[in-house]
N, C-alpha and C positions, 0 to 999 in steps of 0.2 A: 282707877279705883272708884267705888259707887259705894256711896251711902244714901238707904232709903229710910222713911220713918214717917211721924205724923208730929207736927205740931198745934200748940194753943194759942191763943194771942189776948190780950187785955189792952184796950186802947183807951188812949186819954188826951180827948183832941182839946185845943185852944180854940177860942172866937177868930175870925178872919181878922189878920193883921192889913188887910188890903182889899179894899172891893174898887174895882173901876168899870164902870158899864155893865155890871151885874158878872164879872171874872173875879172872883176871890182869891185869894193867897192864904194859908193857913198853914199851921205847925200841928203835927200830932206826936206822941210816943207813945211806944206798943212795948209791951213785956211778953217776951215770948216763953213758951217749956217746950223743949223738944223732946221725943223720945224714938228709939229704936237704933239705928247706927248713930246718931248723934244724940248724946245724954247731955241735955246743958239748957242753959237759961240765957235770953238775951233781951238786949236792951236797942230797942229803935227807934230815931230820931227823924222823922219825914217832914218834909214841907212838900205842900203839894197846891196844884192850881185847877180850879174849878169855874164852867161858866154855868150859871144858873138856867138859862134857856135851854141848855141841852147838857142834861144831868149825865148821860151816857158818854161824855166827852171829859179826859181829865188826865192828868200827869201828876206825876210824883218824882223825887230823888230822895232819896234815905242812904243813911250809916247806921250800922247794926254790929255790935260789938256782941258775938258769942261764946260764950265762956262755960265750958266742960270738958266733954270727950267725945272724940271722934275715934270712932273703932278701938277705944281703948285708950288712945293718946290723949292725954290730958294739956289744956292748955287754953288759949284766947287765939280768934282771928277776928279778922271785922269784914263785912261784906257791904258792897256798893252796890242800892237799887237804882234803877234807872225804868219807870213803868210810865205806860202809856195806855189811854181807854181811848179809841177812836170810835165815835157813834156805837158803844157795846163790845167791839172788836180789841181785846188786850195784847200787848205785849210786855213782857218783864224781862231785862237784861239786869242779872244777879250775881256780881263777881266777887270772888276772894282779892280783898286790896293787897296788892304785891307785898310782900315782906310785913304782913302785920301779925302771922302767927307767931306766938310764943311758947314757953315750955316745949312738949313733945309734939307740938304744931309750927315750930320754926319750919320755914321751908314750904309751907302749905300752898297751893294755888289751886283755882278750880271755880266753877261756876254751879251756881244752884237756881233750879227749876221748882216752881210752886205747881200744884195742881189743885183744886179744890172739889171732892166728890162729895154728894150729900153732905153738904156744908164743914166737911172735915177737910184740914190742910193737909196735903201730903207735899215732902219735898224729895228730891234726888240730887245730892250734891255729886258731881264728877270731879274728883281731885285727884294730884298728886303730893306728896310730901318727900321733898328734898333729902 
């Protein structure tokens, strides 16, 4: 099955906690609001790395708990993010953590993709619910 829609996000970044030779490590949290086939909110906890000399390259990992409804099924689930930006070319792997679904979303599996068009975040979630 496939769920589509958009989301908005608010970020709260902490100062870098480690900086060695211009490569910094930092943390940020995000609050998201999803609309469309996913009607939910989420909280994201991210750790990232960035080189000040090459600002178009970076990497991050994050855990995101989504709370709300997917195609009318209520519950929660967790997404695991692994994002890389290599000199401006990005890749993102965002997967539903196995057995993280609760309520009517128990048994949820899937992968989420994100596209940004005219500064609007669009998601597509390819999923199954056992």
